[in-house]
N, CA, C, O and the ligand as a Tripos MOL2 file, in Angstrom:
@<TRIPOS>MOLECULE
protein
  277   275    70     0     0
PROTEIN
NO_CHARGES

@<TRIPOS>ATOM
      1 N          13.7310    6.6670   -9.1280 N.3       1 MET1
      2 CA         12.9640    7.2240   -7.9990 C.3       1 MET1
      3 C          12.7570    6.1500   -6.9380 C.2       1 MET1
      4 O          12.4970    4.9880   -7.2490 O.2       1 MET1
      5 N          12.8740    6.5570   -5.7000 N.am      2 THR2
      6 CA         12.6540    5.6350   -4.5970 C.3       2 THR2
      7 C          11.1580    5.5680   -4.2730 C.2       2 THR2
      8 O          10.4790    6.5940   -4.2280 O.2       2 THR2
      9 N          10.6660    4.3780   -4.0530 N.am      3 VAL3
     10 CA          9.2630    4.2010   -3.6870 C.3       3 VAL3
     11 C           9.2080    3.6580   -2.2670 C.2       3 VAL3
     12 O           9.8080    2.6320   -1.9460 O.2       3 VAL3
     13 N           8.4640    4.3830   -1.4210 N.am      4 GLN4
     14 CA          8.3920    4.0070   -0.0130 C.3       4 GLN4
     15 C           6.9470    3.8050    0.4040 C.2       4 GLN4
     16 O           6.0590    4.5480   -0.0150 O.2       4 GLN4
     17 N           6.7190    2.7920    1.2330 N.am      5 CYS5
     18 CA          5.3890    2.5800    1.8030 C.3       5 CYS5
     19 C           5.1540    3.6480    2.8580 C.2       5 CYS5
     20 O           5.9700    3.8180    3.7640 O.2       5 CYS5
     21 N           4.0410    4.3700    2.7500 N.am      6 CYS6
     22 CA          3.7930    5.4680    3.6750 C.3       6 CYS6
     23 C           3.3360    4.9670    5.0400 C.2       6 CYS6
     24 O           3.2210    5.7560    5.9770 O.2       6 CYS6
     25 N           3.0730    3.6680    5.1670 N.am      7 LYS7
     26 CA          2.6010    3.1540    6.4490 C.3       7 LYS7
     27 C           3.7290    2.4610    7.2190 C.2       7 LYS7
     28 O           4.0290    2.8410    8.3510 O.2       7 LYS7
     29 N           4.3540    1.4470    6.6130 N.am      8 CYS8
     30 CA          5.3960    0.7000    7.3290 C.3       8 CYS8
     31 C           6.7970    1.1990    6.9920 C.2       8 CYS8
     32 O           7.7780    0.7670    7.5970 O.2       8 CYS8
     33 N           6.8890    2.1160    6.0170 N.am      9 LYS9
     34 CA          8.1480    2.7760    5.6400 C.3       9 LYS9
     35 C           9.1310    1.8630    4.9120 C.2       9 LYS9
     36 O          10.2820    2.2440    4.6960 O.2       9 LYS9
     37 N           8.6940    0.6710    4.5340 N.am     10 ARG10
     38 CA          9.6040   -0.1760    3.7700 C.3      10 ARG10
     39 C           9.8230    0.4380    2.3890 C.2      10 ARG10
     40 O           9.0270    1.2540    1.9260 O.2      10 ARG10
     41 N          10.9070    0.0360    1.7450 N.am     11 LEU11
     42 CA         11.2690    0.5790    0.4300 C.3      11 LEU11
     43 C          11.1390   -0.4960   -0.6330 C.2      11 LEU11
     44 O          11.4100   -1.6730   -0.3930 O.2      11 LEU11
     45 N          10.7140   -0.0620   -1.8200 N.am     12 ARG12
     46 CA         10.6100   -0.9990   -2.9240 C.3      12 ARG12
     47 C          11.8300   -0.8560   -3.8280 C.2      12 ARG12
     48 O          12.1570    0.2350   -4.2950 O.2      12 ARG12
     49 N          12.4850   -1.9710   -4.0570 N.am     13 ALA13
     50 CA         13.6260   -1.9940   -4.9690 C.3      13 ALA13
     51 C          13.5840   -3.3080   -5.7240 C.2      13 ALA13
     52 O          13.5140   -4.3790   -5.1210 O.2      13 ALA13
     53 N          13.6280   -3.2250   -7.0310 N.am     14 LEU14
     54 CA         13.5970   -4.4200   -7.8710 C.3      14 LEU14
     55 C          12.3920   -5.3010   -7.5440 C.2      14 LEU14
     56 O          12.5020   -6.5240   -7.4600 O.2      14 LEU14
     57 N          11.2400   -4.6510   -7.3620 N.am     15 ASP15
     58 CA          9.9760   -5.3450   -7.0920 C.3      15 ASP15
     59 C           9.9580   -6.1000   -5.7690 C.2      15 ASP15
     60 O           9.0850   -6.9370   -5.5420 O.2      15 ASP15
     61 N          10.9130   -5.8090   -4.8980 N.am     16 GLN16
     62 CA         10.9180   -6.4070   -3.5670 C.3      16 GLN16
     63 C          10.7500   -5.2900   -2.5380 C.2      16 GLN16
     64 O          11.2560   -4.1820   -2.7130 O.2      16 GLN16
     65 N          10.0340   -5.6030   -1.4720 N.am     17 TRP17
     66 CA          9.8870   -4.6250   -0.3950 C.3      17 TRP17
     67 C          10.8720   -4.9680    0.6980 C.2      17 TRP17
     68 O          10.8490   -6.0720    1.2410 O.2      17 TRP17
     69 N          11.7480   -4.0140    1.0250 N.am     18 SER18
     70 CA         12.7970   -4.2820    1.9940 C.3      18 SER18
     71 C          12.7350   -3.2940    3.1430 C.2      18 SER18
     72 O          12.0030   -2.3050    3.0960 O.2      18 SER18
     73 N          13.5100   -3.5770    4.1660 N.am     19 ALA19
     74 CA         13.5570   -2.7120    5.3390 C.3      19 ALA19
     75 C          13.9690   -1.3040    4.9240 C.2      19 ALA19
     76 O          14.7060   -1.1300    3.9540 O.2      19 ALA19
     77 N          13.4910   -0.2930    5.6630 N.am     20 PRO20
     78 CA         13.8020    1.0960    5.3100 C.3      20 PRO20
     79 C          15.2340    1.4800    5.6380 C.2      20 PRO20
     80 O          15.5080    2.0260    6.7070 O.2      20 PRO20
     81 N          16.1410    1.1960    4.7220 N.am     21 LEU21
     82 CA         17.5390    1.5700    4.9160 C.3      21 LEU21
     83 C          17.7470    3.0100    4.4460 C.2      21 LEU21
     84 O          17.4500    3.3370    3.2970 O.2      21 LEU21
     85 N          18.2530    3.8660    5.3280 N.am     22 PRO22
     86 CA         18.4410    5.2750    4.9360 C.3      22 PRO22
     87 C          19.2900    5.4070    3.6840 C.2      22 PRO22
     88 O          19.0960    6.3440    2.9090 O.2      22 PRO22
     89 N          20.2240    4.4920    3.4680 N.am     23 ALA23
     90 CA         21.1080    4.5850    2.2980 C.3      23 ALA23
     91 C          20.3240    4.4950    1.0020 C.2      23 ALA23
     92 O          20.7660    4.9960   -0.0320 O.2      23 ALA23
     93 N          19.1550    3.8540    1.0540 N.am     24 LEU24
     94 CA         18.3510    3.7110   -0.1590 C.3      24 LEU24
     95 C          17.4770    4.9320   -0.4200 C.2      24 LEU24
     96 O          16.9170    5.0860   -1.5060 O.2      24 LEU24
     97 N          17.3650    5.7970    0.5850 N.am     25 LEU25
     98 CA         16.5090    6.9790    0.4530 C.3      25 LEU25
     99 C          17.2760    8.1030   -0.2300 C.2      25 LEU25
    100 O          17.8130    8.9970    0.4240 O.2      25 LEU25
    101 N          17.3170    8.0410   -1.5360 N.am     26 GLN26
    102 CA         18.0470    9.0650   -2.2740 C.3      26 GLN26
    103 C          17.1300    9.6770   -3.3170 C.2      26 GLN26
    104 O          16.2660    9.0080   -3.8830 O.2      26 GLN26
    105 N          17.3370   10.9640   -3.5580 N.am     27 GLY27
    106 CA         16.5690   11.6340   -4.5930 C.3      27 GLY27
    107 C          15.0970   11.7100   -4.2420 C.2      27 GLY27
    108 O          14.7140   11.7490   -3.0720 O.2      27 GLY27
    109 N          14.2900   11.7310   -5.2760 N.am     28 ASP28
    110 CA         12.8530   11.8430   -5.0660 C.3      28 ASP28
    111 C          12.3030   10.5680   -4.4600 C.2      28 ASP28
    112 O          12.7090    9.4630   -4.8180 O.2      28 ASP28
    113 N          11.3670   10.7440   -3.5300 N.am     29 VAL29
    114 CA         10.7260    9.5970   -2.9000 C.3      29 VAL29
    115 C           9.2390    9.6600   -3.2060 C.2      29 VAL29
    116 O           8.5760   10.6620   -2.9350 O.2      29 VAL29
    117 N           8.7350    8.5930   -3.7650 N.am     30 SER30
    118 CA          7.3100    8.4900   -4.0440 C.3      30 SER30
    119 C           6.6830    7.5920   -2.9840 C.2      30 SER30
    120 O           7.2460    6.5560   -2.6310 O.2      30 SER30
    121 N           5.5270    7.9890   -2.4820 N.am     31 HIS31
    122 CA          4.8930    7.2070   -1.4270 C.3      31 HIS31
    123 C           3.6890    6.4480   -1.9590 C.2      31 HIS31
    124 O           2.9010    6.9510   -2.7600 O.2      31 HIS31
    125 N           3.5810    5.2230   -1.4810 N.am     32 THR32
    126 CA          2.4540    4.3790   -1.8400 C.3      32 THR32
    127 C           2.2360    3.4020   -0.6990 C.2      32 THR32
    128 O           2.8090    3.5670    0.3780 O.2      32 THR32
    129 N           1.4220    2.3970   -0.9230 N.am     33 TYR33
    130 CA          1.2620    1.3320    0.0600 C.3      33 TYR33
    131 C           1.9080    0.0720   -0.4740 C.2      33 TYR33
    132 O           1.7540   -0.2570   -1.6500 O.2      33 TYR33
    133 N           2.6360   -0.6420    0.3880 N.am     34 CYS34
    134 CA          3.1240   -1.9520   -0.0060 C.3      34 CYS34
    135 C           1.9140   -2.9040    0.0060 C.2      34 CYS34
    136 O           0.8750   -2.5680    0.5730 O.2      34 CYS34
    137 N           2.0410   -4.0730   -0.6050 N.am     35 PRO35
    138 CA          0.8750   -4.9780   -0.6860 C.3      35 PRO35
    139 C           0.2840   -5.3140    0.6770 C.2      35 PRO35
    140 O          -0.9380   -5.3840    0.8120 O.2      35 PRO35
    141 N           1.1220   -5.5260    1.6930 N.am     36 ASP36
    142 CA          0.6190   -5.8710    3.0250 C.3      36 ASP36
    143 C          -0.2100   -4.7340    3.6080 C.2      36 ASP36
    144 O          -1.3200   -4.9510    4.0930 O.2      36 ASP36
    145 N           0.3350   -3.5220    3.5590 N.am     37 CYS37
    146 CA         -0.3610   -2.3780    4.1270 C.3      37 CYS37
    147 C          -1.5930   -2.0260    3.2980 C.2      37 CYS37
    148 O          -2.5990   -1.5630    3.8360 O.2      37 CYS37
    149 N          -1.5110   -2.2480    1.9880 N.am     38 ALA38
    150 CA         -2.6730   -1.9770    1.1450 C.3      38 ALA38
    151 C          -3.8260   -2.8610    1.5960 C.2      38 ALA38
    152 O          -4.9530   -2.3890    1.7450 O.2      38 ALA38
    153 N          -3.5480   -4.1410    1.8140 N.am     39 ASP39
    154 CA         -4.5860   -5.0560    2.2830 C.3      39 ASP39
    155 C          -5.2150   -4.5360    3.5610 C.2      39 ASP39
    156 O          -6.4340   -4.3850    3.6480 O.2      39 ASP39
    157 N          -4.3720   -4.2620    4.5600 N.am     40 HIS40
    158 CA         -4.8790   -3.8390    5.8640 C.3      40 HIS40
    159 C          -5.6400   -2.5310    5.7640 C.2      40 HIS40
    160 O          -6.7080   -2.3670    6.3550 O.2      40 HIS40
    161 N          -5.0710   -1.6030    5.0070 N.am     41 THR41
    162 CA         -5.6720   -0.2810    4.9300 C.3      41 THR41
    163 C          -7.0350   -0.3280    4.2600 C.2      41 THR41
    164 O          -7.9880    0.2810    4.7460 O.2      41 THR41
    165 N          -7.1330   -1.0440    3.1550 N.am     42 TYR42
    166 CA         -8.4110   -1.0900    2.4590 C.3      42 TYR42
    167 C          -9.4640   -1.8190    3.2790 C.2      42 TYR42
    168 O         -10.6290   -1.4220    3.3030 O.2      42 TYR42
    169 N          -9.0480   -2.8890    3.9520 N.am     43 ILE43
    170 CA        -10.0120   -3.6230    4.7670 C.3      43 ILE43
    171 C         -10.4730   -2.7480    5.9340 C.2      43 ILE43
    172 O         -11.6610   -2.7100    6.2520 O.2      43 ILE43
    173 N          -9.5330   -2.0480    6.5690 N.am     44 GLU44
    174 CA         -9.8930   -1.1330    7.6580 C.3      44 GLU44
    175 C         -10.8550   -0.0590    7.1500 C.2      44 GLU44
    176 O         -11.8890    0.2360    7.7490 O.2      44 GLU44
    177 N         -10.4520    0.5040    6.0160 N.am     45 LEU45
    178 CA        -11.2280    1.5980    5.4420 C.3      45 LEU45
    179 C         -12.6650    1.1800    5.1720 C.2      45 LEU45
    180 O         -13.6110    1.8740    5.5430 O.2      45 LEU45
    181 N         -12.8100    0.0390    4.5210 N.am     46 PHE46
    182 CA        -14.1400   -0.3590    4.0970 C.3      46 PHE46
    183 C         -14.9190   -1.0430    5.2070 C.2      46 PHE46
    184 O         -16.1490   -1.0110    5.2020 O.2      46 PHE46
    185 N         -14.2290   -1.6590    6.1560 N.am     47 SER47
    186 CA        -14.9710   -2.2600    7.2500 C.3      47 SER47
    187 C         -15.4840   -1.1720    8.1850 C.2      47 SER47
    188 O         -16.4080   -1.4010    8.9650 O.2      47 SER47
    189 N         -14.8820    0.0160    8.1030 N.am     48 ALA48
    190 CA        -15.3630    1.1400    8.8940 C.3      48 ALA48
    191 C         -16.7610    1.5580    8.4400 C.2      48 ALA48
    192 O         -17.5270    2.1550    9.1960 O.2      48 ALA48
    193 N         -17.0680    1.2320    7.1990 N.am     49 GLN49
    194 CA        -18.4090    1.5160    6.7110 C.3      49 GLN49
    195 C         -19.0700    0.1890    6.3110 C.2      49 GLN49
    196 O         -19.5890    0.0280    5.2070 O.2      49 GLN49
    197 N         -19.0260   -0.7310    7.2460 N.am     50 ALA50
    198 CA        -19.4720   -2.0940    6.9690 C.3      50 ALA50
    199 C         -20.9340   -2.1530    6.5650 C.2      50 ALA50
    200 O         -21.3430   -3.0570    5.8360 O.2      50 ALA50
    201 N         -21.7120   -1.2090    7.0260 N.am     51 SER51
    202 CA        -23.1230   -1.2440    6.6840 C.3      51 SER51
    203 C         -23.3230   -0.9420    5.1980 C.2      51 SER51
    204 O         -24.3610   -1.2630    4.6180 O.2      51 SER51
    205 N         -22.3300   -0.3300    4.6080 N.am     52 LYS52
    206 CA        -22.4660    0.0460    3.2010 C.3      52 LYS52
    207 C         -21.7630   -0.9220    2.2570 C.2      52 LYS52
    208 O         -22.1660   -1.0600    1.1020 O.2      52 LYS52
    209 N         -20.7190   -1.5910    2.7310 N.am     53 SER53
    210 CA        -20.0100   -2.4850    1.8260 C.3      53 SER53
    211 C         -19.4610   -3.6860    2.5820 C.2      53 SER53
    212 O         -19.1520   -3.6080    3.7720 O.2      53 SER53
    213 N         -19.3510   -4.7540    1.8930 N.am     54 THR54
    214 CA        -18.8500   -5.9800    2.4940 C.3      54 THR54
    215 C         -17.3610   -6.0990    2.2400 C.2      54 THR54
    216 O         -16.8010   -5.3720    1.4200 O.2      54 THR54
    217 N         -16.7200   -7.0210    2.9490 N.am     55 GLU55
    218 CA        -15.2970   -7.2240    2.7410 C.3      55 GLU55
    219 C         -15.0290   -7.6710    1.3030 C.2      55 GLU55
    220 O         -14.0130   -7.3080    0.7090 O.2      55 GLU55
    221 N         -15.9560   -8.4640    0.7490 N.am     56 ARG56
    222 CA        -15.7550   -8.9020   -0.6340 C.3      56 ARG56
    223 C         -15.7230   -7.7000   -1.5770 C.2      56 ARG56
    224 O         -14.9080   -7.6450   -2.4980 O.2      56 ARG56
    225 N         -16.6150   -6.7420   -1.3400 N.am     57 GLU57
    226 CA        -16.6150   -5.5320   -2.1670 C.3      57 GLU57
    227 C         -15.3270   -4.7430   -1.9550 C.2      57 GLU57
    228 O         -14.7690   -4.1790   -2.8960 O.2      57 GLU57
    229 N         -14.8630   -4.7100   -0.7060 N.am     58 ALA58
    230 CA        -13.6290   -3.9830   -0.4040 C.3      58 ALA58
    231 C         -12.4570   -4.5920   -1.1560 C.2      58 ALA58
    232 O         -11.6330   -3.8710   -1.7190 O.2      58 ALA58
    233 N         -12.3800   -5.9160   -1.1650 N.am     59 LEU59
    234 CA        -11.2800   -6.5740   -1.8580 C.3      59 LEU59
    235 C         -11.3790   -6.3420   -3.3660 C.2      59 LEU59
    236 O         -10.3650   -6.1660   -4.0420 O.2      59 LEU59
    237 N         -12.5950   -6.3450   -3.8820 N.am     60 PHE60
    238 CA        -12.7890   -6.0660   -5.3090 C.3      60 PHE60
    239 C         -12.3040   -4.6550   -5.6340 C.2      60 PHE60
    240 O         -11.5840   -4.4510   -6.6120 O.2      60 PHE60
    241 N         -12.6950   -3.6980   -4.8260 N.am     61 LEU61
    242 CA        -12.2790   -2.3160   -5.0540 C.3      61 LEU61
    243 C         -10.7680   -2.1720   -4.9220 C.2      61 LEU61
    244 O         -10.1300   -1.4380   -5.6770 O.2      61 LEU61
    245 N         -10.2060   -2.8890   -3.9460 N.am     62 ARG62
    246 CA         -8.7640   -2.8270   -3.7590 C.3      62 ARG62
    247 C          -8.0570   -3.3040   -5.0240 C.2      62 ARG62
    248 O          -7.0930   -2.6870   -5.4770 O.2      62 ARG62
    249 N          -8.5450   -4.4060   -5.5900 N.am     63 ASP63
    250 CA         -7.9260   -4.9310   -6.8020 C.3      63 ASP63
    251 C          -8.0510   -3.9490   -7.9500 C.2      63 ASP63
    252 O          -7.1370   -3.8120   -8.7630 O.2      63 ASP63
    253 N          -9.1870   -3.2630   -8.0140 N.am     64 GLN64
    254 CA         -9.3720   -2.2690   -9.0660 C.3      64 GLN64
    255 C          -8.3920   -1.1210   -8.8970 C.2      64 GLN64
    256 O          -7.7880   -0.6530   -9.8620 O.2      64 GLN64
    257 N          -8.2420   -0.6730   -7.6470 N.am     65 ILE65
    258 CA         -7.3350    0.4440   -7.3650 C.3      65 ILE65
    259 C          -5.8980    0.0200   -7.6460 C.2      65 ILE65
    260 O          -5.1020    0.8050   -8.1630 O.2      65 ILE65
    261 N          -5.5630   -1.2450   -7.2970 N.am     66 ALA66
    262 CA         -4.1930   -1.7270   -7.4930 C.3      66 ALA66
    263 C          -3.7920   -1.6910   -8.9590 C.2      66 ALA66
    264 O          -2.6090   -1.5730   -9.2780 O.2      66 ALA66
    265 N          -4.7760   -1.7920   -9.8580 N.am     67 LEU67
    266 CA         -4.4680   -1.7550  -11.2860 C.3      67 LEU67
    267 C          -3.8420   -0.4260  -11.6780 C.2      67 LEU67
    268 O          -3.1060   -0.3390  -12.6610 O.2      67 LEU67
    269 N          -4.1420    0.6080  -10.8980 N.am     68 PHE68
    270 CA         -3.6480    1.9420  -11.2310 C.3      68 PHE68
    271 C          -2.5080    2.3770  -10.3220 C.2      68 PHE68
    272 O          -1.9960    3.4880  -10.4630 O.2      68 PHE68
    273 N          -2.1020    1.5160   -9.3880 N.am     69 ALA69
    274 CA         -1.0540    1.8890   -8.4350 C.3      69 ALA69
    275 C           0.3140    1.8160   -9.1050 C.2      69 ALA69
    276 O           1.3300    2.0940   -8.4680 O.2      69 ALA69
    277 ZN          3.7740   -1.1420    4.1640 Zn       70 ZN70
@<TRIPOS>BOND
     1     1     2 1
     2     2     3 1
     3     3     4 2
     4     3     5 am
     5     5     6 1
     6     6     7 1
     7     7     8 2
     8     7     9 am
     9     9    10 1
    10    10    11 1
    11    11    12 2
    12    11    13 am
    13    13    14 1
    14    14    15 1
    15    15    16 2
    16    15    17 am
    17    17    18 1
    18    18    19 1
    19    19    20 2
    20    19    21 am
    21    21    22 1
    22    22    23 1
    23    23    24 2
    24    23    25 am
    25    25    26 1
    26    26    27 1
    27    27    28 2
    28    27    29 am
    29    29    30 1
    30    30    31 1
    31    31    32 2
    32    31    33 am
    33    33    34 1
    34    34    35 1
    35    35    36 2
    36    35    37 am
    37    37    38 1
    38    38    39 1
    39    39    40 2
    40    39    41 am
    41    41    42 1
    42    42    43 1
    43    43    44 2
    44    43    45 am
    45    45    46 1
    46    46    47 1
    47    47    48 2
    48    47    49 am
    49    49    50 1
    50    50    51 1
    51    51    52 2
    52    51    53 am
    53    53    54 1
    54    54    55 1
    55    55    56 2
    56    55    57 am
    57    57    58 1
    58    58    59 1
    59    59    60 2
    60    59    61 am
    61    61    62 1
    62    62    63 1
    63    63    64 2
    64    63    65 am
    65    65    66 1
    66    66    67 1
    67    67    68 2
    68    67    69 am
    69    69    70 1
    70    70    71 1
    71    71    72 2
    72    71    73 am
    73    73    74 1
    74    74    75 1
    75    75    76 2
    76    75    77 am
    77    77    78 1
    78    78    79 1
    79    79    80 2
    80    79    81 am
    81    81    82 1
    82    82    83 1
    83    83    84 2
    84    83    85 am
    85    85    86 1
    86    86    87 1
    87    87    88 2
    88    87    89 am
    89    89    90 1
    90    90    91 1
    91    91    92 2
    92    91    93 am
    93    93    94 1
    94    94    95 1
    95    95    96 2
    96    95    97 am
    97    97    98 1
    98    98    99 1
    99    99   100 2
   100    99   101 am
   101   101   102 1
   102   102   103 1
   103   103   104 2
   104   103   105 am
   105   105   106 1
   106   106   107 1
   107   107   108 2
   108   107   109 am
   109   109   110 1
   110   110   111 1
   111   111   112 2
   112   111   113 am
   113   113   114 1
   114   114   115 1
   115   115   116 2
   116   115   117 am
   117   117   118 1
   118   118   119 1
   119   119   120 2
   120   119   121 am
   121   121   122 1
   122   122   123 1
   123   123   124 2
   124   123   125 am
   125   125   126 1
   126   126   127 1
   127   127   128 2
   128   127   129 am
   129   129   130 1
   130   130   131 1
   131   131   132 2
   132   131   133 am
   133   133   134 1
   134   134   135 1
   135   135   136 2
   136   135   137 am
   137   137   138 1
   138   138   139 1
   139   139   140 2
   140   139   141 am
   141   141   142 1
   142   142   143 1
   143   143   144 2
   144   143   145 am
   145   145   146 1
   146   146   147 1
   147   147   148 2
   148   147   149 am
   149   149   150 1
   150   150   151 1
   151   151   152 2
   152   151   153 am
   153   153   154 1
   154   154   155 1
   155   155   156 2
   156   155   157 am
   157   157   158 1
   158   158   159 1
   159   159   160 2
   160   159   161 am
   161   161   162 1
   162   162   163 1
   163   163   164 2
   164   163   165 am
   165   165   166 1
   166   166   167 1
   167   167   168 2
   168   167   169 am
   169   169   170 1
   170   170   171 1
   171   171   172 2
   172   171   173 am
   173   173   174 1
   174   174   175 1
   175   175   176 2
   176   175   177 am
   177   177   178 1
   178   178   179 1
   179   179   180 2
   180   179   181 am
   181   181   182 1
   182   182   183 1
   183   183   184 2
   184   183   185 am
   185   185   186 1
   186   186   187 1
   187   187   188 2
   188   187   189 am
   189   189   190 1
   190   190   191 1
   191   191   192 2
   192   191   193 am
   193   193   194 1
   194   194   195 1
   195   195   196 2
   196   195   197 am
   197   197   198 1
   198   198   199 1
   199   199   200 2
   200   199   201 am
   201   201   202 1
   202   202   203 1
   203   203   204 2
   204   203   205 am
   205   205   206 1
   206   206   207 1
   207   207   208 2
   208   207   209 am
   209   209   210 1
   210   210   211 1
   211   211   212 2
   212   211   213 am
   213   213   214 1
   214   214   215 1
   215   215   216 2
   216   215   217 am
   217   217   218 1
   218   218   219 1
   219   219   220 2
   220   219   221 am
   221   221   222 1
   222   222   223 1
   223   223   224 2
   224   223   225 am
   225   225   226 1
   226   226   227 1
   227   227   228 2
   228   227   229 am
   229   229   230 1
   230   230   231 1
   231   231   232 2
   232   231   233 am
   233   233   234 1
   234   234   235 1
   235   235   236 2
   236   235   237 am
   237   237   238 1
   238   238   239 1
   239   239   240 2
   240   239   241 am
   241   241   242 1
   242   242   243 1
   243   243   244 2
   244   243   245 am
   245   245   246 1
   246   246   247 1
   247   247   248 2
   248   247   249 am
   249   249   250 1
   250   250   251 1
   251   251   252 2
   252   251   253 am
   253   253   254 1
   254   254   255 1
   255   255   256 2
   256   255   257 am
   257   257   258 1
   258   258   259 1
   259   259   260 2
   260   259   261 am
   261   261   262 1
   262   262   263 1
   263   263   264 2
   264   263   265 am
   265   265   266 1
   266   266   267 1
   267   267   268 2
   268   267   269 am
   269   269   270 1
   270   270   271 1
   271   271   272 2
   272   271   273 am
   273   273   274 1
   274   274   275 1
   275   275   276 2
@<TRIPOS>SUBSTRUCTURE
     1 MET1         2 RESIDUE 1 A MET
     2 THR2         6 RESIDUE 1 A THR
     3 VAL3        10 RESIDUE 1 A VAL
     4 GLN4        14 RESIDUE 1 A GLN
     5 CYS5        18 RESIDUE 1 A CYS
     6 CYS6        22 RESIDUE 1 A CYS
     7 LYS7        26 RESIDUE 1 A LYS
     8 CYS8        30 RESIDUE 1 A CYS
     9 LYS9        34 RESIDUE 1 A LYS
    10 ARG10       38 RESIDUE 1 A ARG
    11 LEU11       42 RESIDUE 1 A LEU
    12 ARG12       46 RESIDUE 1 A ARG
    13 ALA13       50 RESIDUE 1 A ALA
    14 LEU14       54 RESIDUE 1 A LEU
    15 ASP15       58 RESIDUE 1 A ASP
    16 GLN16       62 RESIDUE 1 A GLN
    17 TRP17       66 RESIDUE 1 A TRP
    18 SER18       70 RESIDUE 1 A SER
    19 ALA19       74 RESIDUE 1 A ALA
    20 PRO20       78 RESIDUE 1 A PRO
    21 LEU21       82 RESIDUE 1 A LEU
    22 PRO22       86 RESIDUE 1 A PRO
    23 ALA23       90 RESIDUE 1 A ALA
    24 LEU24       94 RESIDUE 1 A LEU
    25 LEU25       98 RESIDUE 1 A LEU
    26 GLN26      102 RESIDUE 1 A GLN
    27 GLY27      106 RESIDUE 1 A GLY
    28 ASP28      110 RESIDUE 1 A ASP
    29 VAL29      114 RESIDUE 1 A VAL
    30 SER30      118 RESIDUE 1 A SER
    31 HIS31      122 RESIDUE 1 A HIS
    32 THR32      126 RESIDUE 1 A THR
    33 TYR33      130 RESIDUE 1 A TYR
    34 CYS34      134 RESIDUE 1 A CYS
    35 PRO35      138 RESIDUE 1 A PRO
    36 ASP36      142 RESIDUE 1 A ASP
    37 CYS37      146 RESIDUE 1 A CYS
    38 ALA38      150 RESIDUE 1 A ALA
    39 ASP39      154 RESIDUE 1 A ASP
    40 HIS40      158 RESIDUE 1 A HIS
    41 THR41      162 RESIDUE 1 A THR
    42 TYR42      166 RESIDUE 1 A TYR
    43 ILE43      170 RESIDUE 1 A ILE
    44 GLU44      174 RESIDUE 1 A GLU
    45 LEU45      178 RESIDUE 1 A LEU
    46 PHE46      182 RESIDUE 1 A PHE
    47 SER47      186 RESIDUE 1 A SER
    48 ALA48      190 RESIDUE 1 A ALA
    49 GLN49      194 RESIDUE 1 A GLN
    50 ALA50      198 RESIDUE 1 A ALA
    51 SER51      202 RESIDUE 1 A SER
    52 LYS52      206 RESIDUE 1 A LYS
    53 SER53      210 RESIDUE 1 A SER
    54 THR54      214 RESIDUE 1 A THR
    55 GLU55      218 RESIDUE 1 A GLU
    56 ARG56      222 RESIDUE 1 A ARG
    57 GLU57      226 RESIDUE 1 A GLU
    58 ALA58      230 RESIDUE 1 A ALA
    59 LEU59      234 RESIDUE 1 A LEU
    60 PHE60      238 RESIDUE 1 A PHE
    61 LEU61      242 RESIDUE 1 A LEU
    62 ARG62      246 RESIDUE 1 A ARG
    63 ASP63      250 RESIDUE 1 A ASP
    64 GLN64      254 RESIDUE 1 A GLN
    65 ILE65      258 RESIDUE 1 A ILE
    66 ALA66      262 RESIDUE 1 A ALA
    67 LEU67      266 RESIDUE 1 A LEU
    68 PHE68      270 RESIDUE 1 A PHE
    69 ALA69      274 RESIDUE 1 A ALA
    70 ZN70       277 GROUP 0 **** ****
């Protein structure tokens, strides 16, 4: 199965994130966040509610979520 970052569209192959080459987009495509976009997205998400959580909490939660990604 092909794994694609839903934000930057890069593709994961052999644990490496590479440019979105159409030739690699075959069969089923599963969407997730690459590590870079995951960082940005979680920080954006949690800083949007900064009064409720700190960046440290956001990073902790991100690490917890990454365990299940
Ligand atoms: Zn990405």
